[in-house]
N, C-alpha and C positions, 0 to 999 in steps of 0.2 A: 503495498499501498506507500508505503513513503515514496517508494521509488514512484507508482505510479505519479505521485503529488509533483517531488522534484520534476522530470518529464515533463509536466503541467504549467512549469512556472519556467523552464529555461527559452519560448518562443522572449519574455518578456526582459529577462534580464538584456540589460543594453553589454555594447562589446569591452572588452577589456581590450584598453591600450597598449600596444606598448612601446618597450623604452627606443628611446630614442634621446640628440640632447636638446630639443630642446623641452623635455619630462626633467630634465638633470637641471638644465636652468629654473622652470619653473621650482624644481623643491629647494633649491640652492637658495632663491634670491625665498623661498617664504621659509627657512629657516635660520638665513643674515637677518629678517624683519624680528622675529623670532624671541632672537639673542637679542637685539637693538629695542625689544618693547620688553624684556626682562632686564635691563637694568634698571627700569620703573616702577621693581616690586618695593614692600616694603622693608624686607633687609635680606637683601643681593648676599651679602658677603657670609649669612651664616655657615657653617660649615668649612670644609679643607677649601684654600684659595686658590685660583687657576690665575699662573702668571702671567701677565698681559692683558689679562681682563678684569672686570671688576663686578664678575660674579664669580660664587662659591660652582665645586663642579654639580649640585645637586641643582642648584639652579639650574646653568650650562645645562645640563642632561636635560631637564625640566621647559626647558628653553627649546633644545630642538627637538625632542617629541612631536612638545604641540610643532614647530615649525612642520613638522613633514606630515603631522594630522593635514592641516591647514594645505601644505599643499598637492595634500593626495584627492584632501575635496577640490581643489582648483585644478588639479589635470581630467579629475572624474566628470568633472562639472562642462568641461571644456569638450571631451573626448563626447559629450553626449547630446552636447548639441552642432556639436559636426566642425567646430572649428583645426585639431587639433587630431 
């Protein structure tokens, strides 16, 4: 029964984009923007410090994860409307 439900839902799933340099650039830019926004959080220096950045290691990892989430959303949205 589960297989028949998955087969019924298959035509409604949008195409998954293949990786190309445009996708990499979009993800990279969104990660840089997320790191820049992370410097505005209340306590960016709690924890071990990163040399050269005004962020701690946990804040940097969180910002990069958030940047990837935003970037994937942008890539999927642009793929869905046919731009990429």
